[in-house]
KENUSE-467032 format. One record per residue (C-alpha): residue number from 1; z, y, x; residue in three letters. Coordinates in pm, 1 decimal, padded with zeros to 6 digits. Example, Ala and Ser with C-alpha at 12.3 -4.5 7.8 and 13.67 -1.06 7.14 Angstrom:
# KENUSE-467032
(rec 1, (00780.0, -00450.0, 01230.0), ALA)
(rec 2, (00714.0, -00106.0, 01367.0), SER)
***
This chain:
# KENUSE-467032
(rec 1, (-01539.8, 00049.0, -17398.0), MET)
(rec 2, (-01488.7, 00112.0, -17023.9), PHE)
(rec 3, (-01709.3, 00422.1, -17030.4), ILE)
(rec 4, (-01533.1, 00550.6, -17344.2), VAL)
(rec 5, (-01200.3, 00513.9, -17160.5), CYS)
(rec 6, (-01333.8, 00721.3, -16865.9), ILE)
(rec 7, (-01438.3, 01009.6, -17090.5), PHE)
(rec 8, (-01111.5, 00985.3, -17277.6), ALA)
(rec 9, (-00922.2, 01005.1, -16949.3), ALA)
(rec 10, (-01104.0, 01327.3, -16864.9), ILE)
(rec 11, (-01018.3, 01475.8, -17200.5), PHE)
(rec 12, (-00655.0, 01380.2, -17174.4), VAL)
(rec 13, (-00644.9, 01529.3, -16824.8), ALA)
(rec 14, (-00770.2, 01853.2, -16966.6), TYR)
(rec 15, (-00500.1, 01853.4, -17235.2), LEU)
(rec 16, (-00209.5, 01742.5, -17008.5), ALA)
(rec 17, (-00296.5, 01784.7, -16642.9), PRO)
(rec 18, (00065.4, 01809.3, -16519.1), SER)
(rec 19, (00132.0, 01440.4, -16607.2), VAL)
(rec 20, (-00122.4, 01322.2, -16351.8), GLY)
(rec 21, (-00030.2, 01541.7, -16058.6), VAL)
(rec 22, (00330.3, 01432.3, -16010.4), ASP)
(rec 23, (00397.6, 01257.2, -15679.6), HIS)
(rec 24, (00716.4, 01065.1, -15761.9), GLY)
(rec 25, (00765.9, 00694.1, -15695.8), ILE)
(rec 26, (00694.2, 00607.0, -16054.4), PHE)
(rec 27, (00425.0, 00868.2, -16120.5), SER)
(rec 28, (00077.7, 00781.6, -16237.9), LEU)
(rec 29, (-00065.2, 00897.0, -15906.2), ARG)
(rec 30, (00160.4, 00657.2, -15719.6), SER)
(rec 31, (00070.9, 00382.8, -15968.1), LEU)
(rec 32, (-00299.5, 00439.4, -15897.2), ALA)
(rec 33, (-00235.9, 00419.5, -15519.3), GLU)
(rec 34, (-00042.7, 00093.5, -15556.5), TRP)
(rec 35, (-00316.5, -00030.9, -15782.6), GLY)
(rec 36, (-00576.4, 00023.5, -15513.0), VAL)
(rec 37, (-00373.9, -00193.8, -15277.1), GLY)
(rec 38, (-00346.9, -00466.9, -15540.7), LEU)
(rec 39, (-00719.4, -00449.8, -15602.6), ILE)
(rec 40, (-00786.6, -00529.2, -15236.4), PHE)
(rec 41, (-00523.0, -00801.8, -15232.5), PHE)
(rec 42, (-00688.8, -00972.8, -15526.4), PHE)
(rec 43, (-01031.6, -00933.3, -15360.2), TYR)
(rec 44, (-00885.8, -01100.8, -15054.3), GLY)
(rec 45, (-00762.0, -01389.3, -15267.4), LEU)
(rec 46, (-01118.2, -01448.1, -15387.2), ARG)
(rec 47, (-01271.7, -01420.8, -15037.7), LEU)
(rec 48, (-01283.5, -01735.7, -14838.6), SER)
(rec 49, (-01325.2, -01686.9, -14458.3), PRO)
(rec 50, (-01681.5, -01829.6, -14493.5), GLN)
(rec 51, (-01780.2, -01568.2, -14754.7), LYS)
(rec 52, (-01628.8, -01286.2, -14551.0), LEU)
(rec 53, (-01812.6, -01396.6, -14234.8), LYS)
(rec 54, (-02150.3, -01401.0, -14426.3), LEU)
(rec 55, (-02082.5, -01048.5, -14556.5), GLY)
(rec 56, (-02000.1, -00911.2, -14208.6), LEU)
(rec 57, (-02313.1, -01042.3, -14033.1), VAL)
(rec 58, (-02551.9, -00861.5, -14263.1), ASN)
(rec 59, (-02631.2, -00595.7, -13998.8), VAL)
(rec 60, (-02937.9, -00451.9, -14172.3), LYS)
(rec 61, (-02737.7, -00380.3, -14486.5), LEU)
(rec 62, (-02454.5, -00212.0, -14292.2), HIS)
(rec 63, (-02703.2, 00001.5, -14100.0), PHE)
(rec 64, (-02864.8, 00133.1, -14414.3), ILE)
(rec 65, (-02534.2, 00224.6, -14576.0), VAL)
(rec 66, (-02405.9, 00419.9, -14274.8), GLN)
(rec 67, (-02738.5, 00597.4, -14215.2), ILE)
(rec 68, (-02748.3, 00699.3, -14577.1), SER)
(rec 69, (-02388.2, 00825.1, -14571.1), THR)
(rec 70, (-02397.7, 01026.4, -14249.2), PHE)
(rec 71, (-02764.7, 01118.9, -14204.6), MET)
(rec 72, (-02953.5, 01110.3, -14533.4), LEU)
(rec 73, (-02699.5, 01326.5, -14716.3), PHE)
(rec 74, (-02671.2, 01603.0, -14453.5), PRO)
(rec 75, (-03048.1, 01613.0, -14405.9), ALA)
(rec 76, (-03110.2, 01640.8, -14784.6), ALA)
(rec 77, (-02855.6, 01926.6, -14818.9), VAL)
(rec 78, (-02996.7, 02113.4, -14519.4), LEU)
(rec 79, (-03349.3, 02092.6, -14662.5), VAL)
(rec 80, (-03220.1, 02226.6, -14997.5), ALA)
(rec 81, (-03033.4, 02507.7, -14820.7), MET)
(rec 82, (-03332.6, 02650.8, -14646.0), TYR)
(rec 83, (-03565.5, 02587.1, -14940.2), ALA)
(rec 84, (-03340.5, 02775.2, -15185.6), LEU)
(rec 85, (-03230.9, 03054.2, -14954.8), GLY)
(rec 86, (-02918.2, 02972.0, -14760.3), TYR)
(rec 87, (-02648.8, 03232.8, -14685.3), HIS)
(rec 88, (-02379.8, 03129.1, -14435.7), ARG)
(rec 89, (-02107.8, 03329.4, -14617.0), ASP)
(rec 90, (-02164.3, 03133.6, -14936.9), ASN)
(rec 91, (-01866.0, 02902.1, -14958.2), LEU)
(rec 92, (-02036.7, 02677.1, -15217.4), LEU)
(rec 93, (-02310.5, 02596.9, -14965.2), TRP)
(rec 94, (-02043.6, 02529.1, -14706.2), THR)
(rec 95, (-01864.5, 02305.7, -14957.9), GLY)
(rec 96, (-02189.8, 02122.5, -15037.9), THR)
(rec 97, (-02255.9, 02045.0, -14668.8), PHE)
(rec 98, (-01893.7, 01939.9, -14633.1), PHE)
(rec 99, (-01950.6, 01692.5, -14916.4), LEU)
(rec 100, (-02261.1, 01564.7, -14743.6), ALA)
(rec 101, (-02063.3, 01502.9, -14421.3), SER)
(rec 102, (-01794.6, 01293.7, -14588.0), LEU)
(rec 103, (-01769.0, 00912.7, -14568.5), PRO)
(rec 104, (-01814.2, 00679.6, -14863.8), SER)
(rec 105, (-01533.6, 00593.0, -15096.6), THR)
(rec 106, (-01336.2, 00271.1, -15038.9), VAL)
(rec 107, (-01164.0, 00164.2, -15357.5), SER)
(rec 108, (-01410.9, 00281.5, -15622.2), SER)
(rec 109, (-01718.5, 00163.7, -15422.1), SER)
(rec 110, (-01580.0, -00190.9, -15395.0), VAL)
(rec 111, (-01460.8, -00193.8, -15758.3), VAL)
(rec 112, (-01800.2, -00081.2, -15884.6), MET)
(rec 113, (-01981.4, -00337.3, -15669.3), VAL)
(rec 114, (-01754.9, -00603.8, -15810.7), ALA)
(rec 115, (-01826.1, -00490.0, -16167.3), ILE)
(rec 116, (-02203.4, -00490.9, -16097.8), ALA)
(rec 117, (-02176.7, -00837.2, -15932.7), ARG)
(rec 118, (-02292.0, -00721.3, -15593.5), GLY)
(rec 119, (-02205.4, -00838.8, -15237.4), ASN)
(rec 120, (-01828.1, -00774.3, -15233.1), ILE)
(rec 121, (-01755.6, -00875.4, -14869.1), PRO)
(rec 122, (-02030.2, -00640.5, -14743.2), ALA)
(rec 123, (-01900.3, -00365.2, -14972.5), ALA)
(rec 124, (-01549.1, -00397.2, -14832.2), ILE)
(rec 125, (-01676.9, -00388.3, -14474.7), PHE)
(rec 126, (-01908.7, -00091.9, -14530.2), ASN)
(rec 127, (-01662.4, 00117.6, -14733.0), ALA)
(rec 128, (-01389.6, 00053.8, -14476.1), SER)
(rec 129, (-01599.9, 00119.0, -14166.2), ILE)
(rec 130, (-01741.4, 00434.4, -14330.1), SER)
(rec 131, (-01389.6, 00563.3, -14376.6), SER)
(rec 132, (-01308.3, 00496.0, -14012.9), LEU)
(rec 133, (-01631.9, 00655.1, -13888.5), LEU)
(rec 134, (-01582.4, 00955.5, -14113.0), GLY)
(rec 135, (-01257.2, 01044.7, -13940.7), VAL)
(rec 136, (-01468.9, 01128.4, -13634.9), PHE)
(rec 137, (-01815.0, 01208.1, -13770.2), ILE)
(rec 138, (-01716.4, 01457.1, -14044.8), THR)
(rec 139, (-01545.6, 01701.9, -13806.7), PRO)
(rec 140, (-01841.0, 01674.7, -13567.7), VAL)
(rec 141, (-02098.1, 01748.6, -13840.5), LEU)
(rec 142, (-01891.3, 02040.2, -13966.1), MET)
(rec 143, (-01849.4, 02175.3, -13613.7), ALA)
(rec 144, (-02229.8, 02179.3, -13575.5), LEU)
(rec 145, (-02268.7, 02342.3, -13916.8), TYR)
(rec 146, (-02006.3, 02609.9, -13867.2), LEU)
(rec 147, (-02119.8, 02680.9, -13509.6), SER)
(rec 148, (-01793.0, 02861.9, -13438.7), GLY)
(rec 149, (-01617.5, 02536.2, -13359.0), GLY)
(rec 150, (-01305.8, 02397.4, -13516.7), LEU)
(rec 151, (-01031.7, 02622.0, -13382.9), ASP)
(rec 152, (-00684.0, 02514.1, -13483.2), GLY)
(rec 153, (-00780.0, 02166.2, -13595.5), VAL)
(rec 154, (-00500.2, 01915.2, -13555.0), SER)
(rec 155, (-00517.1, 01538.6, -13553.9), THR)
(rec 156, (-00224.9, 01486.5, -13790.8), GLY)
(rec 157, (-00434.5, 01473.9, -14106.9), GLY)
(rec 158, (-00682.9, 01236.1, -13948.6), LEU)
(rec 159, (-00400.3, 01009.2, -13839.4), GLY)
(rec 160, (-00262.7, 01011.1, -14194.0), ASN)
(rec 161, (-00602.2, 00904.4, -14321.5), THR)
(rec 162, (-00613.9, 00609.5, -14079.8), LEU)
(rec 163, (-00263.0, 00505.2, -14181.5), VAL)
(rec 164, (-00353.0, 00523.7, -14550.3), LYS)
(rec 165, (-00668.4, 00314.9, -14493.1), LEU)
(rec 166, (-00466.5, 00048.4, -14312.1), ILE)
(rec 167, (-00184.5, 00041.0, -14570.8), VAL)
(rec 168, (-00401.1, 00055.5, -14885.1), GLN)
(rec 169, (-00699.0, -00151.7, -14780.3), VAL)
(rec 170, (-00675.9, -00353.0, -14457.5), ILE)
(rec 171, (-00322.6, -00495.7, -14494.7), VAL)
(rec 172, (-00354.9, -00606.0, -14862.9), PRO)
(rec 173, (-00704.7, -00745.3, -14796.8), LEU)
(rec 174, (-00588.6, -00942.7, -14498.3), ALA)
(rec 175, (-00289.3, -01079.2, -14689.8), ALA)
(rec 176, (-00521.0, -01189.7, -14969.2), GLY)
(rec 177, (-00763.4, -01363.8, -14736.2), VAL)
(rec 178, (-00475.6, -01544.3, -14563.0), LEU)
(rec 179, (-00357.0, -01669.7, -14905.7), LEU)
(rec 180, (-00709.8, -01764.0, -15022.8), ASN)
(rec 181, (-00673.9, -02129.6, -14942.2), ARG)
(rec 182, (-00359.9, -02153.3, -15157.8), ARG)
(rec 183, (-00440.3, -01919.3, -15450.4), PHE)
(rec 184, (-00817.3, -01868.6, -15425.1), GLY)
(rec 185, (-00901.2, -02106.3, -15713.4), GLU)
(rec 186, (-00639.3, -01943.1, -15937.9), PHE)
(rec 187, (-00791.6, -01595.5, -15860.1), ALA)
(rec 188, (-01136.1, -01723.9, -15952.9), GLU)
(rec 189, (-01013.6, -01861.8, -16282.5), ARG)
(rec 190, (-00857.6, -01525.3, -16364.6), LYS)
(rec 191, (-01149.7, -01310.4, -16258.5), LYS)
(rec 192, (-01202.7, -01166.0, -16606.7), SER)
(rec 193, (-00842.2, -01047.7, -16611.8), LEU)
(rec 194, (-00876.5, -00907.8, -16261.0), LEU)
(rec 195, (-01188.2, -00720.3, -16366.2), ARG)
(rec 196, (-00993.1, -00560.8, -16644.9), PHE)
(rec 197, (-00731.1, -00461.5, -16390.4), PHE)
(rec 198, (-01001.8, -00305.4, -16166.0), ASP)
(rec 199, (-01140.3, -00101.7, -16456.1), GLU)
(rec 200, (-00791.1, 00015.2, -16554.0), THR)
(rec 201, (-00723.2, 00145.3, -16204.2), ILE)
(rec 202, (-01061.9, 00327.6, -16201.5), ILE)
(rec 203, (-00971.4, 00500.9, -16528.6), VAL)
(rec 204, (-00639.9, 00596.6, -16376.8), LEU)
(rec 205, (-00811.2, 00737.3, -16068.8), ILE)
(rec 206, (-01045.6, 00943.8, -16283.1), VAL)
(rec 207, (-00752.4, 01076.0, -16487.0), TYR)
(rec 208, (-00538.6, 01176.4, -16190.2), THR)
(rec 209, (-00841.4, 01333.9, -16010.6), SER)
(rec 210, (-00920.2, 01550.8, -16309.8), PHE)
(rec 211, (-00554.8, 01639.3, -16355.9), CYS)
(rec 212, (-00551.7, 01780.3, -16001.2), SER)
(rec 213, (-00867.8, 01976.3, -16076.2), SER)
(rec 214, (-00742.6, 02123.7, -16404.3), PHE)
(rec 215, (-00388.3, 02187.0, -16284.1), GLU)
(rec 216, (-00521.2, 02373.6, -15981.1), GLY)
(rec 217, (-00753.2, 02584.9, -16195.9), ASP)
(rec 218, (-01044.9, 02481.6, -15978.3), MET)
(rec 219, (-01288.5, 02626.0, -16228.4), PHE)
(rec 220, (-01124.8, 02958.2, -16319.1), LYS)
(rec 221, (-01310.7, 03184.4, -16071.6), ASP)
(rec 222, (-01660.7, 03066.5, -16158.3), PHE)
(rec 223, (-01884.0, 03150.3, -16449.6), ALA)
(rec 224, (-01978.2, 02858.3, -16670.7), PHE)
(rec 225, (-02342.5, 02894.2, -16562.0), SER)
(rec 226, (-02238.2, 02853.4, -16194.2), THR)
(rec 227, (-02041.1, 02538.1, -16266.4), ILE)
(rec 228, (-02325.2, 02402.7, -16476.6), LEU)
(rec 229, (-02588.8, 02465.1, -16205.2), ILE)
(rec 230, (-02358.1, 02314.1, -15937.8), LEU)
(rec 231, (-02296.9, 02011.2, -16159.6), SER)
(rec 232, (-02668.8, 01953.6, -16219.2), VAL)
(rec 233, (-02726.4, 01992.5, -15844.9), SER)
(rec 234, (-02461.2, 01728.2, -15771.2), MET)
(rec 235, (-02620.7, 01490.0, -16016.4), VAL)
(rec 236, (-02961.5, 01549.2, -15856.9), ALA)
(rec 237, (-02813.5, 01486.1, -15511.0), LEU)
(rec 238, (-02655.7, 01161.2, -15631.6), PHE)
(rec 239, (-02975.3, 01029.8, -15787.5), PHE)
(rec 240, (-03180.3, 01129.8, -15479.7), PHE)
(rec 241, (-02951.6, 00924.7, -15254.2), ALA)
(rec 242, (-02921.3, 00638.8, -15505.7), PHE)
(rec 243, (-03294.6, 00591.9, -15556.1), PHE)
(rec 244, (-03378.4, 00650.5, -15192.0), ALA)
(rec 245, (-03148.2, 00371.1, -15084.3), VAL)
(rec 246, (-03250.9, 00142.4, -15371.0), TRP)
(rec 247, (-03620.8, 00196.4, -15288.0), SER)
(rec 248, (-03567.4, 00125.2, -14918.4), LEU)
(rec 249, (-03381.7, -00193.7, -15005.6), CYS)
(rec 250, (-03669.9, -00296.1, -15229.9), SER)
(rec 251, (-03918.6, -00240.2, -14949.2), VAL)
(rec 252, (-03703.4, -00450.1, -14718.3), LEU)
(rec 253, (-03685.1, -00722.1, -14986.0), LYS)
(rec 254, (-03303.8, -00730.9, -15015.0), PHE)
(rec 255, (-03158.7, -00968.1, -15266.6), PRO)
(rec 256, (-03019.9, -00785.3, -15573.0), VAL)
(rec 257, (-02658.7, -00833.0, -15464.5), GLU)
(rec 258, (-02727.9, -00655.7, -15130.9), ASP)
(rec 259, (-02927.4, -00383.3, -15303.7), LYS)
(rec 260, (-02632.8, -00311.2, -15531.9), ILE)
(rec 261, (-02391.5, -00293.3, -15238.1), THR)
(rec 262, (-02612.7, -00078.4, -15019.3), ALA)
(rec 263, (-02690.4, 00162.5, -15307.6), THR)
(rec 264, (-02334.0, 00192.7, -15443.6), PHE)
(rec 265, (-02175.6, 00235.1, -15103.9), CYS)
(rec 266, (-02452.2, 00456.7, -14961.4), GLY)
(rec 267, (-02461.4, 00706.2, -15248.3), SER)
(rec 268, (-02087.3, 00774.6, -15289.7), LYS)
(rec 269, (-01854.2, 01024.8, -15129.5), LYS)
(rec 270, (-01473.7, 01016.6, -15082.8), SER)
(rec 271, (-01261.3, 01280.9, -15248.9), LEU)
(rec 272, (-00956.1, 01143.1, -15063.7), VAL)
(rec 273, (-01118.3, 01212.4, -14727.7), HIS)
(rec 274, (-01247.6, 01547.2, -14853.5), GLY)
(rec 275, (-00897.9, 01662.2, -14952.8), SER)
(rec 276, (-00746.4, 01558.1, -14619.8), VAL)
(rec 277, (-01035.7, 01685.9, -14404.7), MET)
(rec 278, (-01051.7, 02020.2, -14581.3), SER)
(rec 279, (-00691.0, 02094.9, -14485.7), LYS)
(rec 280, (-00769.9, 02004.9, -14125.7), VAL)
(rec 281, (-01106.9, 02174.0, -14080.0), ILE)
(rec 282, (-01054.5, 02489.2, -14288.1), PHE)
(rec 283, (-00729.6, 02662.3, -14193.6), PRO)
(rec 284, (-00752.0, 02928.3, -14468.7), ASP)
(rec 285, (-00599.9, 02776.7, -14785.6), PRO)
(rec 286, (-00765.9, 03044.3, -14998.8), ALA)
(rec 287, (-01107.0, 02898.2, -14924.2), THR)
(rec 288, (-01022.2, 02532.3, -14955.3), VAL)
(rec 289, (-01034.5, 02520.9, -15336.1), GLY)
(rec 290, (-01383.2, 02667.6, -15348.5), VAL)
(rec 291, (-01508.6, 02446.6, -15060.0), ILE)
(rec 292, (-01372.2, 02139.5, -15235.5), LEU)
(rec 293, (-01539.5, 02221.6, -15570.5), LEU)
(rec 294, (-01873.1, 02043.0, -15491.8), PRO)
(rec 295, (-01674.9, 01737.4, -15373.6), THR)
(rec 296, (-01461.3, 01737.4, -15688.2), MET)
(rec 297, (-01766.1, 01758.8, -15915.9), LEU)
(rec 298, (-01963.7, 01499.3, -15719.1), TYR)
(rec 299, (-01664.3, 01264.0, -15719.4), HIS)
(rec 300, (-01613.9, 01286.2, -16094.9), ALA)
(rec 301, (-01983.1, 01258.8, -16175.1), LEU)
(rec 302, (-02042.8, 00967.8, -15940.9), GLN)
(rec 303, (-01763.5, 00772.1, -16103.6), LEU)
(rec 304, (-01914.2, 00829.1, -16451.3), ILE)
(rec 305, (-02272.9, 00758.6, -16352.0), ILE)
(rec 306, (-02196.6, 00453.7, -16135.2), VAL)
(rec 307, (-01968.8, 00315.6, -16399.1), SER)
(rec 308, (-02253.5, 00312.7, -16645.7), ILE)
(rec 309, (-02498.0, 00163.2, -16395.6), ILE)
(rec 310, (-02242.6, -00100.1, -16282.9), ALA)
(rec 311, (-02187.6, -00213.2, -16642.1), GLN)
(rec 312, (-02557.3, -00259.6, -16701.4), LYS)
(rec 313, (-02611.3, -00444.0, -16370.4), LEU)
(rec 314, (-02306.0, -00660.2, -16429.0), GLY)
(rec 315, (-02443.4, -00773.5, -16765.3), ALA)
(rec 316, (-02776.3, -00890.6, -16612.0), ARG)
(rec 317, (-02889.4, -01254.2, -16638.2), LYS)
(rec 318, (-02966.1, -01392.2, -16291.7), ASP)
(rec 319, (-03267.8, -01612.2, -16236.5), GLY)
***
């Protein structure tokens, strides 16, 4: 049912994109943003300090996630560029490398790990630290790629990203952890209801993301064959990263919960950071839409694919 709702959300976004792009206090986009904060608050309620400490000390897991996010992706895209005939003036290639340089998602990574019954404390730590690192690493990687430097880049957009991370993730999570002793057992008893809430917010995120894409006519200047090839390429990139990380975790004999966390966090990319960073790094607004296209496609496809995988893993029988 969850997967059906995701596809339904995409279809409704196509029919009525304007509904999901409003930015008012009571808009669906604002509701999704508030929902993300509540997700992390509820996670905090279910996280005892002992569980959180165990998740943070798993250094090997954290290292794999960050290496995958900021090294494996750029390396894979560079190899593909030179193998397929790279042209520097091709904005889709620039957009693809920009995608590769982005940090992992925060909200959807943790939600999917929770649905798949992975290591949630480690997922929260890795998704959050990836976002913080991305504020600095993404501009550096793009500076190396563009070779001409980052003239005119300001720090305002980066500061806004940090503020959003603190408000949406760190503060609600910390509040939940502080209230764990009082309400932790209640949150555990209601975990089925909380999972339904998580899935509802994910559907809302998918809907508002596609509304932005359709409302902005992101696909109007490209032939269907170009969009199709780019979409297939994004799927291939996702599965390359997914199975590379999963295989490495198998070699290192990670428990299944850690494998899920490493793979889900290490194979995802953040549309939120992409949208903010694109405005900072690329001063010409006429090129931003094209450069963001690979990120938009990857973001949508990763949500659909990981949702299916998370459902299957979450239904597994342990032992």
